N, C-alpha and C positions, 0 to 999 in steps of 0.2 A: 704192255703190261702197266703203262702209266708210271714209269719210274726212270730215273736217271741218276748217274754217279758222276761226281767230279772230284778232283783233288785240289787242295790249296796248301800252302806252306803251313798254316796253322792247324788244318784238319786234314789228316791223312786220307780220310774218306768220308764224304758226306753224301748220304743216300736220301734222295727226296721222293716221296711218294704221296699221291693225293687220291688214289682210288684203290681198286682191287689189286692184291698182290698174289693171286692165284689164278690159274686157268681152270675152267670148269672141269670137274672130274679129276683133277690132280691135286697133289699136296705141295705146297711150297717148302722146299728144304733150304733152310738158312742155318743149319747147325754150325756153331763156331764162327759165324759171320761177324765182321767188325762193322757195327752200325752205331758207333758212338757219335753223339752230337747230331744224329740224323733227324731230319724232319719227317716224321711218320704219322703226323696228325691225320686222323680219320682213315688211316690205312686199315686194310682188312687182312689180318693174319689168322683167320679162322682155320682150325685144324692144321696149323703150319708146324713144322719141325724147327725149333729154335734152341735146341739143347746146346748149352755152352756159348751162346751168342753173346756179344758185347753191345749192350744198348745203353751204356752209361751217358747220362746227360742228354738222351734223346728226347724229342718231343712226341709224346704218344697220346696227346689229348684226343678223346673220342675215338681212339683206335680199337679195333675189334681183335681181341687176342683169345676169344672163346675157344675152348678145347685145344689150345695150343700146347705143344710139348716143348716146354721151356726149362726143362731140368738144368740146374746149376747155371743158369744164364745170369747176366749181370745187368741190372736196371738202376744202378746207383745214381742218385741225383736226377733221375728221369721225371719229366713233366707228364704225368700220366692221369691228369684229371678227367673224370668221366670215362675212362677207358673200360672196356668190357673184357674182364679176365675170367668170366664164369666158365666153370668146368675145366680151367687150364691146369696143367701139371707144372707147378713151380717148385718142386721139391729141391731143396738146397740152393734155390735162387737167392741172389743178393739184391734186395730193393731198398737198401739203406739210404736215407735221406731223400727218397723218391716222394713226390707230390701225387698221392693217390686218393685225393679228396673226391667224394662222390663216385669213386670206382666201383664196378661190379665185380666182386670176387665170389659170387654165389657158387657153392659146391666146388671151389677151387681146392686142388691138392697141394699143400704147402708145408709139409713137415720139414723141419730143420732149415727153413728159409730164414733170411735175415731182414728185418724191417727197422733196423736201428735208426731212431730219430725220423722215421717216415711220417708222412701226414695222411692219416686215413679218416679224416674228418667226414662224417655222413656216408662212409663207405658201406657197402652191402657185403657182409661176410657170412651170411646165413648158410648153415650146413658145410662150412669149409673146414679143412683139416690143417691145424696149425700146431700138431704135436712137436714139442721141443724146439719150436720156433723162437728166434731172438727178436723180441719187440721192445728192447730197451728204449725208453724215452719216446715211445710212439705216441701219436695223437690219434685217439679213437673217439673224439667228441661226437656225440649223437650218431655213433655208428651202430649198425645193425649186426650184433654179434650173437645172434640167436642160434642155439643148438650147434655150437661150434666146439670142436675138440681141441683144446689148448693144454692138454696134459703135458707137464714138464716144461712148458714155455716160460720164457723169461720176459716180465712185464715191469721191470724195476724202473721207477720213475715215469711210468706211462700215465698219460692223461686221458681218462676214460669217462669224463663227466657227461652225464645224461645219455650214456650208451645203454643199449638193450642187450643184456646177456642171458636172456631167459633160457633155461634148461641147458646151458653150457657146461662143459666138462673143464674145470680148472684145477684138476688134482695135481698136486706137486709143483704148482707154479711158483716162480720167485717174483712176487710183485712188491718188493720192498719200496715203500714210499710212493706207491702207486695211488692215483687219485680215482676212486670210483664214486665220487660224490654225485648224488641225484641220479645215479644209474639204476636200471631195472635189473634185478638179479634174482628173480624167483626161481626156485628149484635148481639153483646152480650148485655144483659140487666143488668145494674148496679143500677137499680131504688132503691133509699134509701140506697145504700151501704155506709158503713163507710170506707173510703179510706185515712184517715189522714196519711200523710207522705209516701204514696204508690209511687212506681216508675213505670213509663210507658215509659221509655226512649226508643225512636226508635220503639215503639210498633205500630201495625197496628190496628186502631180502627174505621175502616169505618162503619158508621151508628150505632155506639154503643150508648146506651141510659144511661145517667147519671142523669136522672130526680131525683131531691131531694137528690142526693148523697153529702156527705161531702168530698171535695177534698182539705181540709186545708193542706198546705205544700206538696201536691203532686207534682211530677215532670213529665212533659210530653215532655221534651226536645227531639226534633227530631221526635216526634210521627206523624203518619199520621192520620188526624182526620176529613176527609170529611163527611159531613152529621151528625156529631155527635150531639145529643140532650143533652142540658144542662138547661133544664127548672127547675127553683127552686134550682139549684145546688149551694152549697156554695163554692165559691172561694175565699180563704184567703191564701195569700203568695204562691199561685199555680203558678207553673212554666209552662206556655203554650208554644207552638212552636214559638209564636210571642212575647214572653216576660212574665213578672210577672203580675199576676192579683190578686189584693187584695181587690176587690169591695165588698167581703162578710165579710170582717173582722169587 
């Protein structure tokens, strides 16, 4: 199976793998496994069962986690650059502080997952499910967040500059002080969103819907906003392309 395990005084279990972690025709079952600080770079966990597994601080660079069942698993601080999580079930998983730059999360199922302070720079999240996920302080610079369901998610303090959110659902999100500068946001739905102090500088917002959103202290300087909907939107010290609007204070 190309894997070995050893114990050290500093690390209770170090699992090292350099190749396939599954036998043809079978599913690898690692539910609840302790793989903290493991070197799993380039390992193949395709269609594996990893529910509740501990992979904190593990090296998962270029690992294949496609279609893995990793509900409530822990990936805190993991090095997961270029890893493939496409189609994986990460419901309730904790990826806080993980480096997921350029990772593939296409169609991943991640409601209630935690990505606090994670790095998702240039990651692919197309068609993923992030309902009620906690992405506080996350880095989504130049990420593909197209047609993603982020309803009820927390994006407070997140940096999303130059990201593409085309046709995504952001209803009820809490993105206080989030930075959407230079982002592509056409046909996005911000219905009921909390966007206090958020930045949309030079963002593309064609036909975006801000119905019922709170835009207090938000900055839309230089933003492109044709056909934007602002029914019932709170505008208070809101900097719009044509000047300040405090009509809702």
